[in-house]
GUKE-766186 format. One line per 5 residues: for each residue x, z, y of N, C-alpha, C, O. Coordinates in Angstrom, 1 decimal. Atoms other than C-alpha are relative to their C-alpha. Example, Ala and Ser with C-alpha at 12.3 -4.5 7.8 and 13.67 -1.06 7.14 Angstrom:
REM residues 2
0.9:0.0:-1.2:12.3:7.8:-4.5:0.9:0.0:1.2:1.9:0.7:1.2; -0.9:0.0:-1.1:13.7:7.1:-1.1:-0.8:0.8:1.1:-0.3:0.9:2.2
END
This chain:
REM residues 176
-0.1:-0.7:1.4:17.8:0.7:-4.1:-1.0:-0.4:-1.1:-2.1:-0.8:-0.9; 1.6:0.6:0.8:15.7:-0.3:-7.2:0.6:1.0:-1.2:1.7:1.3:-1.6; -0.2:-1.6:1.0:15.1:2.6:-9.7:-1.5:-0.5:-0.4:-2.4:-1.1:0.0; 1.2:0.4:1.5:12.9:2.2:-12.9:-0.5:1.4:-0.7:0.1:2.0:-1.6; 0.2:-1.1:0.7:11.1:5.0:-13.5:-0.5:0.1:-1.2:0.0:0.8:-2.1
0.2:0.1:1.7:9.5:4.2:-16.6:0.2:-1.4:-0.5:0.0:-2.4:0.1; -0.7:1.5:0.6:10.6:1.5:-18.8:-1.5:-0.3:-0.9:-2.0:0.6:-1.5; 1.3:0.5:0.9:7.5:-0.2:-20.6:0.4:-1.8:-0.1:1.1:-2.3:0.9; 0.2:0.8:0.1:7.3:-3.7:-22.0:-0.5:-0.7:1.1:-1.4:-0.4:1.8; 0.1:1.2:-0.5:7.2:-6.6:-20.3:-1.7:-0.7:-0.4:-2.0:-0.8:-1.6
1.5:0.3:0.1:3.3:-7.9:-20.2:0.6:-1.8:0.1:1.6:-2.4:0.6; 0.2:1.0:0.8:2.6:-11.2:-21.9:-0.2:-0.9:1.3:0.4:-2.0:1.3; 0.8:0.6:-0.6:0.6:-12.3:-18.8:0.1:1.3:1.4:0.1:2.5:1.2; 0.2:-0.5:-1.5:0.7:-11.1:-14.8:-0.6:1.0:-0.3:-1.7:1.0:-0.9; 0.5:-1.5:0.0:0.3:-7.6:-14.5:-1.6:-0.3:0.8:-1.9:-1.1:1.7
1.5:-0.2:-0.9:-3.7:-6.8:-13.5:0.1:1.4:0.9:1.0:2.3:1.0; 0.0:-1.1:-1.0:-4.7:-4.5:-11.0:0.2:1.5:-0.5:0.8:2.5:-0.1; 0.2:-1.6:0.7:-5.5:-1.8:-13.7:1.7:-0.1:-0.4:2.3:1.1:-0.3; -0.7:-0.5:0.9:-2.2:-2.3:-15.2:1.2:0.6:1.5:2.0:1.5:1.5; -0.8:-0.4:-0.8:-0.4:-2.1:-11.9:-0.4:1.6:1.0:0.3:2.2:1.8
0.0:-1.1:-0.6:-2.4:0.9:-10.9:0.1:1.6:-1.4:-0.1:2.7:-1.2; -0.3:-0.5:0.6:-1.5:2.4:-14.3:1.4:0.5:0.1:1.9:1.6:-0.2; -1.2:-0.3:0.0:1.6:2.1:-13.5:0.6:1.1:1.1:1.5:1.9:0.9; -0.1:-1.0:-1.1:1.6:3.9:-10.0:-0.3:1.5:-0.2:0.1:2.4:0.5; 0.5:-1.2:0.8:-0.3:6.8:-12.3:1.1:0.7:-0.2:1.5:1.7:0.4
-1.5:-0.2:0.6:2.9:7.1:-14.1:0.8:0.5:0.9:1.1:1.7:0.8; -1.6:-0.2:-0.7:5.6:6.9:-11.6:-0.4:1.2:0.8:0.5:1.9:1.0; 0.7:-1.0:-0.6:3.1:9.6:-9.5:0.5:1.0:-0.6:0.9:2.0:-0.1; 0.0:-1.5:0.9:3.4:11.9:-12.2:1.6:0.4:-0.6:1.9:1.5:-1.1; -1.4:-0.3:0.2:7.2:11.7:-12.8:0.7:1.0:1.5:0.7:0.7:2.7
-0.2:-0.4:-1.2:8.5:14.3:-10.9:1.4:0.2:0.8:1.5:0.6:2.0; -1.2:0.3:-0.2:12.2:13.9:-10.6:0.2:-1.5:1.0:1.1:-1.7:1.8; 0.4:1.1:-1.0:11.1:10.4:-9.0:0.0:0.3:1.4:0.9:0.1:2.3; 0.6:-0.6:-1.3:9.1:11.8:-6.4:1.1:0.9:0.8:1.5:0.7:1.9; -0.8:-0.8:-1.1:11.5:14.4:-5.5:1.2:-0.8:0.1:1.8:-0.2:1.0
-1.3:1.0:-0.5:14.7:11.8:-5.1:-0.6:-0.3:0.9:-0.4:0.8:1.5; 1.0:0.9:-1.0:12.5:10.1:-2.5:0.6:1.6:1.6:0.2:2.7:1.9; -0.6:-1.2:-1.4:14.7:12.0:0.9:-1.3:-0.5:1.2:-1.9:-1.6:1.5; 1.3:0.1:-0.8:12.1:12.5:3.4:0.5:0.4:1.6:1.1:1.4:2.0; -0.5:-0.7:-1.2:12.6:12.5:7.1:-0.9:0.2:0.8:-1.6:-0.8:0.9
0.6:-0.7:-0.8:10.9:14.4:9.4:-1.2:-1.1:1.0:-2.4:-0.9:1.2; 0.6:1.1:-1.2:9.8:11.2:12.2:-0.1:-1.3:-0.8:-0.2:-1.9:0.2; -0.6:0.8:0.4:10.2:8.3:10.2:-0.6:-0.2:-1.8:-0.2:0.4:-2.7; 0.3:0.4:1.5:8.5:6.8:6.8:1.6:-0.5:-0.5:2.5:-1.1:0.0; -0.7:0.4:1.0:10.7:6.6:3.8:0.1:-0.9:-1.0:-1.0:-1.5:-1.0
0.4:0.3:0.8:11.2:4.6:0.8:1.0:-0.6:-1.4:2.1:-1.1:-1.5; -1.2:0.8:0.9:12.8:3.3:-2.1:-1.1:-0.9:-1.0:-2.3:-0.5:-1.4; 0.3:1.1:0.5:12.3:-0.2:-4.0:0.0:0.2:-1.8:1.0:0.2:-2.6; -0.2:-0.4:1.3:11.2:0.5:-7.4:-0.3:-1.4:-1.5:-0.9:-2.4:-1.3; 0.4:1.2:1.4:10.8:-1.9:-11.1:-1.5:0.1:-0.1:-1.8:1.3:-0.4
1.4:0.4:0.3:7.2:-2.7:-11.3:-0.4:-0.8:-1.4:0.3:-1.8:-1.7; 0.1:0.9:1.1:6.1:-4.1:-14.1:-0.3:-1.5:-0.2:-1.2:-1.9:0.6; 0.3:1.7:0.3:5.7:-7.8:-15.1:0.3:-0.9:1.1:-0.2:-2.1:1.3; -0.7:0.8:-1.2:8.0:-8.6:-11.9:-0.8:0.2:0.8:-1.1:-0.7:1.6; 1.1:-0.4:-1.3:5.5:-6.9:-9.6:1.2:0.7:0.9:2.4:0.9:0.6
-0.9:-0.9:-1.3:6.9:-4.9:-6.2:-0.5:0.8:-0.3:-1.6:0.9:-0.8; 0.5:-1.6:-0.4:6.7:-1.4:-5.9:0.8:0.7:0.3:2.0:0.5:-0.1; -0.5:-1.0:-1.0:7.6:1.2:-3.7:-0.5:1.3:0.3:-1.6:1.5:0.8; 0.3:-1.8:-0.1:7.7:5.2:-3.6:0.4:-0.1:1.4:1.4:-0.7:1.7; -0.1:0.2:-1.2:7.1:5.7:0.0:-0.4:1.2:0.7:-1.4:1.8:0.3
-0.1:-1.9:-0.6:7.5:9.3:2.4:-1.1:-0.6:1.3:-1.1:-1.6:2.0; 0.5:0.0:-1.7:5.0:9.7:5.3:-0.2:1.7:0.3:-0.7:2.6:-0.4; -0.2:-1.2:-0.7:5.5:12.4:7.5:-1.4:0.0:0.5:-2.1:-1.0:0.5; 1.1:-0.7:-0.9:2.7:14.4:9.6:-0.2:-1.4:1.1:0.7:-1.7:1.7; 0.3:0.8:-0.9:1.2:11.6:11.7:0.3:-1.6:-0.2:-0.4:-2.3:0.5
-0.9:1.2:0.6:3.0:8.4:10.4:-1.5:-1.1:-0.9:-2.0:-0.6:-1.9; 0.7:1.2:1.0:0.6:5.0:8.8:0.1:-1.2:0.5:0.5:-1.2:1.7; -0.1:1.7:0.2:0.6:1.1:8.6:-0.7:-0.5:1.3:-0.1:-1.4:1.9; 0.8:0.7:-0.8:-1.5:0.2:11.0:-1.1:-1.0:-1.2:-1.1:-1.0:-2.5; 0.7:1.4:0.7:-4.2:-2.9:9.9:1.0:-0.7:-0.3:2.0:-0.9:0.4
-0.9:1.3:0.3:-2.8:-5.3:7.8:-0.7:-0.5:-1.2:-1.9:-0.3:-1.1; 0.2:1.0:1.7:-3.4:-7.3:4.2:1.7:0.0:-0.6:2.8:0.2:-0.1; -1.6:0.4:0.7:-0.7:-8.1:1.6:-0.5:-1.2:-0.8:-0.5:-1.4:-2.0; 0.0:1.7:0.9:-1.7:-12.2:1.1:-0.8:0.2:-1.1:-1.7:1.0:-1.3; 0.3:0.4:1.4:-2.4:-13.4:-1.9:0.1:1.4:-1.3:-0.3:1.2:-2.5
-0.6:-0.8:0.5:-1.2:-10.2:-3.4:-0.9:1.1:-0.7:-1.3:2.0:0.1; 0.8:-1.2:0.3:-3.4:-7.7:-5.6:0.8:1.6:0.1:2.0:1.5:0.6; -0.8:-1.6:0.1:-2.1:-3.8:-5.9:-1.0:0.6:-0.1:-2.2:0.4:-0.2; 0.6:-1.2:0.3:-2.6:-0.6:-6.2:0.7:1.2:0.4:1.8:1.5:0.0; -1.3:-1.2:-0.7:-1.4:2.7:-4.4:-0.6:1.6:-1.1:-1.7:1.8:-1.7
0.4:-1.4:0.2:-1.5:6.6:-5.5:1.0:0.6:0.5:2.2:0.3:0.5; -0.5:-0.8:-0.9:-1.0:9.5:-3.4:0.8:1.1:-1.6:0.2:1.6:-2.5; -0.7:-0.9:0.9:1.9:11.4:-5.6:-0.1:1.6:0.8:-0.6:2.4:0.0; 0.7:-1.2:-0.5:1.3:14.8:-3.2:-0.1:-0.2:1.5:0.1:-1.2:2.3; 0.7:0.6:-1.8:-0.1:15.4:0.2:-1.3:-0.6:-0.3:-1.9:-0.6:-1.4
1.3:0.6:-0.3:-3.0:13.7:1.1:0.1:-1.2:0.7:0.7:-1.1:1.8; 0.2:1.1:-1.1:-3.6:10.0:2.6:-1.3:-0.3:0.1:-2.3:0.0:-0.5; 1.7:0.4:-0.6:-6.6:8.5:4.4:0.3:-1.2:-0.1:1.4:-1.5:0.3; 0.3:1.5:-0.2:-7.6:4.8:4.0:-1.4:-0.5:0.3:-2.6:-0.3:-0.1; 1.0:0.7:-0.6:-9.3:2.8:6.1:0.0:-1.7:-0.5:0.9:-2.4:-0.4
0.1:1.3:0.5:-10.7:-0.6:4.7:-0.8:-0.4:0.7:-1.4:0.1:1.7; 1.2:0.8:-0.4:-12.9:-3.7:5.0:-0.5:-0.2:-0.7:0.2:-0.5:-1.7; 0.5:0.7:1.4:-15.5:-4.5:2.5:-0.2:-1.7:0.4:-1.2:-2.4:0.7; 0.6:1.6:-0.9:-15.0:-8.1:3.7:0.4:-1.0:-0.3:0.6:-1.4:0.9; -1.1:0.9:0.1:-13.2:-10.8:2.6:0.3:-0.8:1.2:-0.6:-1.6:1.5
0.1:1.0:-0.9:-11.9:-12.6:5.5:1.1:-1.8:-0.2:1.6:-2.2:-1.2; -0.2:1.1:-0.2:-10.6:-16.1:6.7:1.5:0.1:-0.7:2.2:0.9:-0.1; -1.6:0.1:-0.1:-7.0:-16.6:5.1:0.9:-0.5:0.6:2.0:-0.1:0.5; -0.7:0.1:-0.9:-5.9:-18.5:7.5:-0.6:-0.9:1.4:-1.7:-1.5:1.3; 0.7:1.4:-1.5:-6.6:-20.8:11.1:-0.7:0.6:0.8:-1.6:-0.1:1.3
0.9:-0.2:-0.9:-8.1:-18.2:13.3:0.7:1.6:0.2:1.1:2.3:-0.7; -1.0:-1.1:-0.6:-6.6:-15.2:15.8:-1.0:1.5:-0.1:-0.6:2.6:-0.5; 0.7:-1.3:-0.4:-9.6:-12.7:16.5:-1.6:-0.4:-0.8:-2.3:-1.4:-0.8; 1.3:0.3:0.7:-12.9:-12.0:14.2:-0.7:1.1:0.3:-0.1:2.1:0.5; 1.2:-0.9:-0.3:-16.1:-10.2:14.9:-0.2:0.7:-1.2:-0.7:0.0:-2.0
0.6:-1.0:0.9:-16.6:-7.5:12.4:-1.4:-0.2:-0.1:-1.9:-0.7:0.9; 1.1:-0.6:0.6:-20.0:-6.8:10.8:-0.3:1.8:0.4:0.7:2.5:0.4; 0.2:-1.4:0.0:-21.4:-3.2:11.5:0.3:0.8:-1.6:0.6:1.9:-1.9; 0.0:-0.6:1.6:-21.3:-2.6:7.9:0.9:0.0:-1.0:0.5:0.5:-2.0; -1.2:0.3:0.6:-17.5:-3.5:6.5:0.4:1.1:0.0:1.0:1.2:-1.1
-1.0:-1.2:-0.1:-16.0:0.0:7.2:0.0:0.7:-1.1:-1.1:1.2:-1.4; 0.3:-0.8:1.2:-15.0:1.8:4.0:0.9:1.2:0.4:1.8:0.8:1.0; -0.9:-1.0:0.1:-13.1:5.4:4.2:0.0:0.7:-1.2:-0.9:0.7:-2.0; -0.7:-0.3:1.1:-11.2:7.2:1.7:1.0:1.2:0.2:2.0:1.1:1.0; -1.2:-1.0:0.1:-9.3:10.3:1.3:0.8:0.0:-1.2:0.1:-0.2:-2.2
-0.2:0.2:1.1:-6.8:10.1:-1.5:1.1:1.2:-0.1:2.2:1.1:0.5; -0.7:-1.3:0.3:-5.2:13.6:-2.5:0.7:-0.5:-1.0:0.4:-1.6:-1.6; -0.6:0.1:1.0:-2.8:14.0:-4.7:-0.4:-0.3:-1.4:-1.2:0.4:-2.0; 0.8:0.3:1.2:-3.2:12.1:-8.1:-1.4:-1.0:-0.2:-1.9:-1.4:-1.3; 0.6:1.2:0.0:-5.7:9.7:-6.5:0.6:-1.3:0.7:1.5:-1.4:1.6
-0.5:0.9:-1.2:-5.3:6.3:-5.3:-1.2:-1.2:-0.7:-2.3:-0.9:-1.3; 1.2:1.0:0.3:-7.0:2.9:-6.0:1.0:-1.2:-0.1:2.1:-1.3:0.5; 0.1:1.2:-0.4:-6.7:-0.5:-6.5:-0.3:-0.9:0.4:-1.1:-0.6:1.3; 1.2:0.5:-1.4:-7.9:-3.3:-4.6:0.9:-1.8:-0.4:2.0:-2.1:-0.9; -0.7:1.3:0.1:-7.4:-7.1:-4.6:0.4:-1.2:1.1:0.3:-0.8:2.2
-0.5:0.7:-0.6:-6.2:-10.2:-2.9:-0.6:0.2:1.7:-1.7:0.9:1.6; -0.1:-0.3:-0.9:-6.5:-10.0:0.8:-1.0:1.2:0.7:-1.9:1.0:1.6; 0.3:-1.1:-0.4:-7.4:-6.5:1.1:0.5:0.4:1.4:1.7:0.6:1.5; -0.2:-0.6:-1.7:-7.3:-5.3:5.0:-0.4:1.7:-0.1:-1.6:2.0:-0.1; 0.1:-0.5:-0.6:-6.8:-2.2:5.5:1.0:0.6:0.8:1.8:-0.1:1.4
-1.0:-0.5:-0.7:-4.8:0.6:7.1:0.4:1.6:-0.8:-0.4:2.2:-1.5; -0.4:-1.5:0.9:-3.1:4.0:5.5:1.1:0.7:0.9:2.1:0.2:1.2; -0.5:-0.5:-0.4:-1.9:6.8:7.2:-0.4:1.4:-0.2:-1.5:1.9:-0.4; 0.1:-1.6:0.2:-1.0:10.6:6.9:-0.7:0.7:1.3:-0.3:0.4:2.4; 0.8:-0.4:-1.1:-3.2:12.4:9.2:0.0:1.8:-0.2:-0.8:2.4:0.4
-0.6:-1.2:0.2:-1.7:15.9:8.2:0.5:0.2:1.3:1.0:-0.7:1.9; -1.2:-0.5:-1.2:-0.1:17.8:11.3:1.1:0.8:-0.3:1.8:1.4:0.6; -1.6:-0.9:0.6:2.8:19.6:9.3:0.1:-0.5:-1.4:1.2:-0.3:-1.7; -0.8:0.1:1.1:2.9:18.3:5.7:0.3:-1.6:-0.4:-0.6:-2.4:-0.2; 0.2:1.0:0.6:4.1:15.4:4.3:-0.6:-0.8:-1.7:-0.7:-0.2:-2.8
0.3:0.3:0.8:3.0:12.9:2.0:0.6:-1.0:-0.6:1.3:-1.8:0.2; -0.8:0.7:0.5:4.4:10.7:-0.8:-0.8:-0.6:-0.7:-1.8:0.0:-1.1; 0.9:0.9:0.8:2.8:7.8:-2.7:1.0:-1.1:-0.8:2.1:-1.3:-0.4; -0.4:1.4:0.3:3.9:4.7:-4.8:-1.0:-1.1:-0.1:-2.1:-0.9:-0.4; 0.5:1.1:-0.1:2.9:1.3:-4.3:-0.2:-1.0:-0.4:-0.4:-1.7:0.7
-0.1:1.8:0.9:2.6:-2.3:-6.5:-0.7:-1.0:0.1:-1.9:-1.0:0.2; 0.8:1.2:-0.6:1.8:-5.6:-5.7:0.8:-0.9:-0.9:2.0:-0.8:-1.3; -0.3:1.1:1.1:2.0:-8.7:-7.8:-1.0:-1.4:0.4:-2.2:-1.1:0.6; -1.8:-0.3:-0.1:3.1:-11.0:-7.2:0.5:0.4:1.2:-0.1:0.6:2.3; -0.6:-1.0:-1.5:5.7:-9.5:-4.9:-0.7:-0.5:0.9:-1.4:-1.6:0.8
0.5:0.5:-1.3:4.7:-9.7:-1.5:0.0:-1.2:0.6:0.9:-0.8:1.3; -0.2:1.2:-0.5:4.8:-13.4:0.0:-0.1:0.4:1.8:0.6:0.0:2.7; 0.2:-0.5:-1.3:3.6:-11.8:3.3:-0.9:1.3:0.5:-1.7:2.0:-0.2; 1.1:-1.0:-0.5:1.8:-9.5:5.4:-0.2:-0.2:1.2:0.6:-0.6:2.1; 0.2:0.6:-1.3:-0.2:-10.1:8.2:-0.6:1.5:0.5:-1.2:2.4:-0.1
0.0:-1.2:-0.5:-0.3:-7.3:10.4:-2.0:-0.5:1.3:-2.3:-1.5:1.8; 0.8:0.0:-1.1:-3.7:-6.6:12.8:-0.5:1.2:0.9:-0.5:2.4:0.4; 0.8:-1.0:-1.0:-5.4:-4.7:15.8:-1.1:0.0:0.3:-1.6:-1.1:0.4; 1.2:-0.1:0.1:-8.5:-3.6:16.1:-0.4:0.8:1.1:0.1:1.9:1.3; 0.8:-0.7:-0.8:-10.6:-2.6:18.7:-1.4:-0.3:-0.1:-1.8:-1.5:-0.1
0.9:0.2:0.3:-14.1:-1.7:18.1:-0.2:-1.0:-1.5:0.6:-1.1:-2.4; 0.2:1.2:0.7:-15.6:-4.6:16.1:1.2:-1.0:0.0:1.5:-1.6:-1.1; -1.1:1.0:-0.5:-13.0:-6.8:17.1:1.3:-0.1:-0.6:2.2:0.4:0.2; -1.4:0.3:0.9:-10.0:-7.6:14.5:0.5:-1.3:0.5:0.1:-2.5:0.4; -0.8:1.3:-0.4:-7.2:-9.7:16.1:1.4:0.1:-1.0:2.1:1.1:-1.2
-1.4:0.2:0.4:-4.3:-11.1:14.2:1.2:-0.1:0.9:1.4:-1.0:1.7; -1.3:-0.1:-1.0:-1.1:-10.0:15.8:1.2:-0.9:-1.0:1.3:-2.0:-0.5; -1.0:0.3:1.0:1.6:-11.0:13.1:-0.3:-0.3:-1.5:-1.2:0.1:-2.2; -0.6:0.4:1.2:2.9:-12.7:10.3:1.2:0.2:-0.7:2.1:-0.6:-0.5; -1.1:-0.1:0.6:5.4:-11.3:8.1:0.3:-0.1:-1.1:-0.5:0.3:-2.0
-1.1:1.0:1.3:7.8:-12.9:5.4:0.9:1.6:-0.5:1.2:2.6:0.1; -0.8:-1.5:0.1:9.6:-10.1:3.3:1.7:-0.5:0.4:2.5:-0.2:-0.5; -0.9:0.4:-0.5:12.7:-11.3:4.9:0.4:0.7:1.3:1.5:0.8:1.9; -0.5:-0.7:-1.4:11.6:-9.2:8.1:0.0:1.7:-0.4:0.2:2.7:0.3; -0.3:-1.8:0.9:11.6:-5.7:5.7:0.9:0.2:-1.0:0.9:1.3:-1.5
-0.9:-0.7:1.2:14.0:-5.6:3.1:1.2:0.0:0.4:2.1:0.5:-0.4
END
Protein backbone atom coordinates (compact mmCIF):
# COMPACT_ATOMS: atom_id res chain seq x y z
CA UNK A 1 0.00 0.00 0.00
CA UNK A 2 1.43 3.37 -0.93
CA UNK A 3 0.24 6.38 1.02
CA UNK A 4 1.15 10.02 0.54
CA UNK A 5 0.72 11.83 3.85
CA UNK A 6 1.97 15.14 2.57
CA UNK A 7 2.07 16.52 -0.89
CA UNK A 8 5.06 18.64 -1.67
CA UNK A 9 6.54 19.65 -4.97
CA UNK A 10 9.18 17.28 -6.25
CA UNK A 11 12.62 18.78 -5.69
CA UNK A 12 14.61 19.58 -8.81
CA UNK A 13 17.51 17.55 -7.41
CA UNK A 14 17.74 14.37 -5.39
CA UNK A 15 16.47 14.86 -1.83
CA UNK A 16 19.20 15.54 0.71
CA UNK A 17 19.43 14.21 4.26
CA UNK A 18 17.87 17.50 5.38
CA UNK A 19 14.95 17.03 2.95
CA UNK A 20 14.40 13.49 4.20
CA UNK A 21 14.52 14.58 7.84
CA UNK A 22 12.01 17.35 7.09
CA UNK A 23 9.71 14.80 5.40
CA UNK A 24 9.83 12.31 8.29
CA UNK A 25 9.23 15.14 10.78
CA UNK A 26 6.13 16.32 8.90
CA UNK A 27 4.82 12.77 8.37
CA UNK A 28 5.31 11.91 12.06
CA UNK A 29 3.23 14.97 12.99
CA UNK A 30 0.32 13.74 10.84
CA UNK A 31 -1.93 12.28 13.55
CA UNK A 32 -4.29 10.58 11.07
CA UNK A 33 -1.41 8.91 9.24
CA UNK A 34 0.15 7.59 12.46
CA UNK A 35 -3.24 6.30 13.65
CA UNK A 36 -3.76 4.48 10.30
CA UNK A 37 -0.94 2.01 10.99
CA UNK A 38 -2.28 -1.31 12.29
CA UNK A 39 -0.23 -2.41 15.29
CA UNK A 40 0.52 -6.06 15.97
CA UNK A 41 1.34 -7.21 19.53
CA UNK A 42 4.20 -9.45 18.34
CA UNK A 43 5.66 -8.34 15.01
CA UNK A 44 6.60 -5.09 13.34
CA UNK A 45 4.06 -3.63 10.92
CA UNK A 46 4.60 -1.11 8.16
CA UNK A 47 3.05 0.99 5.43
CA UNK A 48 4.95 2.25 2.44
CA UNK A 49 4.74 6.02 1.94
CA UNK A 50 5.54 8.26 -1.00
CA UNK A 51 8.66 10.13 -0.01
CA UNK A 52 9.97 13.33 -1.55
CA UNK A 53 11.74 13.30 -4.90
CA UNK A 54 11.38 9.59 -5.54
CA UNK A 55 12.66 8.52 -2.13
CA UNK A 56 11.49 5.37 -0.40
CA UNK A 57 9.61 5.96 2.85
CA UNK A 58 8.00 3.77 5.50
CA UNK A 59 5.76 4.10 8.53
CA UNK A 60 6.79 1.36 10.98
CA UNK A 61 5.16 0.01 14.16
CA UNK A 62 7.44 -1.55 16.77
CA UNK A 63 5.90 -3.80 19.45
CA UNK A 64 7.74 -3.97 22.77
CA UNK A 65 11.03 -5.84 22.46
CA UNK A 66 11.34 -5.75 18.65
CA UNK A 67 14.25 -4.44 16.61
CA UNK A 68 16.16 -4.55 13.37
CA UNK A 69 19.48 -6.12 14.30
CA UNK A 70 22.69 -4.57 12.98
CA UNK A 71 22.37 -3.44 9.35
CA UNK A 72 23.15 -0.67 6.87
CA UNK A 73 21.33 0.83 3.88
CA UNK A 74 24.21 0.53 1.42
CA UNK A 75 24.44 3.57 -0.87
CA UNK A 76 21.32 5.33 0.41
CA UNK A 77 21.19 8.34 2.72
CA UNK A 78 18.30 8.40 5.11
CA UNK A 79 16.42 9.80 8.06
CA UNK A 80 14.05 8.47 10.66
CA UNK A 81 11.98 9.97 13.43
CA UNK A 82 9.99 8.50 16.29
CA UNK A 83 6.32 9.49 16.05
CA UNK A 84 5.24 7.83 19.31
CA UNK A 85 6.91 5.83 22.04
CA UNK A 86 10.70 5.67 22.18
CA UNK A 87 13.30 3.96 20.00
CA UNK A 88 16.86 3.11 20.91
CA UNK A 89 19.61 3.31 18.27
CA UNK A 90 23.10 1.88 18.53
CA UNK A 91 25.38 2.92 15.68
CA UNK A 92 28.99 2.80 14.59
CA UNK A 93 30.92 6.04 14.08
CA UNK A 94 33.12 4.43 11.45
CA UNK A 95 32.91 3.99 7.72
CA UNK A 96 33.09 0.33 6.78
CA UNK A 97 34.53 -1.02 3.55
CA UNK A 98 31.67 -1.40 1.08
CA UNK A 99 32.51 -4.84 -0.29
CA UNK A 100 34.98 -7.69 -0.10
CA UNK A 101 34.96 -8.49 3.61
CA UNK A 102 33.13 -10.87 5.93
CA UNK A 103 34.56 -10.01 9.37
CA UNK A 104 35.92 -6.78 10.86
CA UNK A 105 37.39 -6.01 14.24
CA UNK A 106 36.09 -2.66 15.47
CA UNK A 107 38.09 -0.22 17.55
CA UNK A 108 36.91 0.61 21.07
CA UNK A 109 35.74 4.17 20.28
CA UNK A 110 33.22 3.59 17.46
CA UNK A 111 30.03 2.92 19.44
CA UNK A 112 27.31 5.55 19.63
CA UNK A 113 23.98 5.29 21.44
CA UNK A 114 20.83 7.41 21.13
CA UNK A 115 17.40 7.29 22.67
CA UNK A 116 14.83 8.90 20.41
CA UNK A 117 11.52 9.79 22.02
CA UNK A 118 8.44 11.07 20.21
CA UNK A 119 9.41 13.94 17.91
CA UNK A 120 13.12 13.04 17.90
CA UNK A 121 14.98 11.69 14.91
CA UNK A 122 18.12 11.87 12.88
CA UNK A 123 19.53 11.81 9.40
CA UNK A 124 22.43 9.63 8.31
CA UNK A 125 24.77 9.17 5.38
CA UNK A 126 25.66 6.28 3.13
CA UNK A 127 26.88 3.03 4.71
CA UNK A 128 25.59 4.01 8.17
CA UNK A 129 25.66 0.85 10.30
CA UNK A 130 23.13 0.71 13.13
CA UNK A 131 20.50 -1.25 14.98
CA UNK A 132 17.18 0.22 16.05
CA UNK A 133 14.88 -1.30 18.65
CA UNK A 134 12.02 -0.69 21.02
CA UNK A 135 13.25 -1.81 24.43
CA UNK A 136 10.04 -0.82 26.23
CA UNK A 137 8.54 -3.76 28.13
CA UNK A 138 4.96 -2.67 27.44
CA UNK A 139 4.61 0.15 24.89
CA UNK A 140 4.56 0.24 21.09
CA UNK A 141 6.66 2.77 19.21
CA UNK A 142 5.87 4.16 15.75
CA UNK A 143 8.42 5.78 13.44
CA UNK A 144 8.76 7.23 9.95
CA UNK A 145 11.79 6.41 7.74
CA UNK A 146 12.92 7.74 4.35
CA UNK A 147 15.83 6.73 2.09
CA UNK A 148 17.32 8.04 -1.14
CA UNK A 149 17.99 6.52 -3.51
CA UNK A 150 15.38 3.84 -2.81
CA UNK A 151 17.13 1.02 -0.99
CA UNK A 152 19.34 -0.91 -3.43
CA UNK A 153 20.21 -3.45 -0.73
CA UNK A 154 20.48 -3.93 3.01
CA UNK A 155 23.48 -5.63 4.53
CA UNK A 156 22.78 -7.48 7.80
CA UNK A 157 25.45 -8.07 10.42
CA UNK A 158 26.00 -9.96 13.64
CA UNK A 159 28.14 -8.55 16.39
CA UNK A 160 30.04 -10.24 19.18
CA UNK A 161 32.05 -7.80 21.28
CA UNK A 162 34.15 -5.76 18.87
CA UNK A 163 33.77 -8.22 15.97
CA UNK A 164 31.26 -7.35 13.24
CA UNK A 165 30.42 -10.10 10.77
CA UNK A 166 28.54 -9.68 7.49
CA UNK A 167 25.78 -12.30 7.55
CA UNK A 168 23.46 -11.52 4.65
CA UNK A 169 22.89 -9.10 1.78
CA UNK A 170 19.24 -8.48 0.95
CA UNK A 171 17.83 -6.87 -2.18
CA UNK A 172 14.42 -5.17 -2.56
CA UNK A 173 12.83 -8.41 -3.78
CA UNK A 174 13.57 -9.94 -0.36
CA UNK A 175 11.35 -7.52 1.58
CA UNK A 176 8.73 -6.24 -0.87
